[in-house]
Steps between C-alpha positions, in 0.01 A plus 500: 500500500333478841220732616642489852738767635867418446626585851443349844359808682223545243428125500463513881264798469293315243495191722380706797224661291387159372491355854282794617274466196464126555408563865227747392364253242493218756323722753238589239454131411448415869247785531306378195504138623364611838229707334394212274499253790233702684143392439313720257285768657135413491255775419304618800198293574176682448207532269553491127250779445331759720194720477595850609246720676478879526309686770208715385283658765657276762400184314725265301441503124658240269757676285734270308659156469875466554760225497557408865829687552410816304610806696212706356229293666323699770558416865148360517493184292347156473692194375347333195535163336580480130135430421375791715748742341402395146133532585542846657681623190261351246157502667545725799596818319811546715797652319845344478802685636677665209843438654504135610250390228320211671279464192804396296614264775153344506483467121219750451527697177408869499 
């Protein structure tokens, strides 16, 4: 016994539905191939870590270390190298951002 409809009108309807479905699948395949053919997005260039400053009495005061793209870093900031960021966290008494966790990224245990 066949799983296909027994009459011509229903077979034509099924054929039409399959053609439309195949067209949608092919369009999706083309979309995915185009997306995969694009070069991968590179992360924005910038510092790996930043020292964020707050203003107290009109003067900048070192506040915290952040990963370079952390949105919580203050507007006033200074880019740091890996070595400078590690040193500020361990010897400088500067706190690590509790959101982006640069101390974990730098391999410093709490």
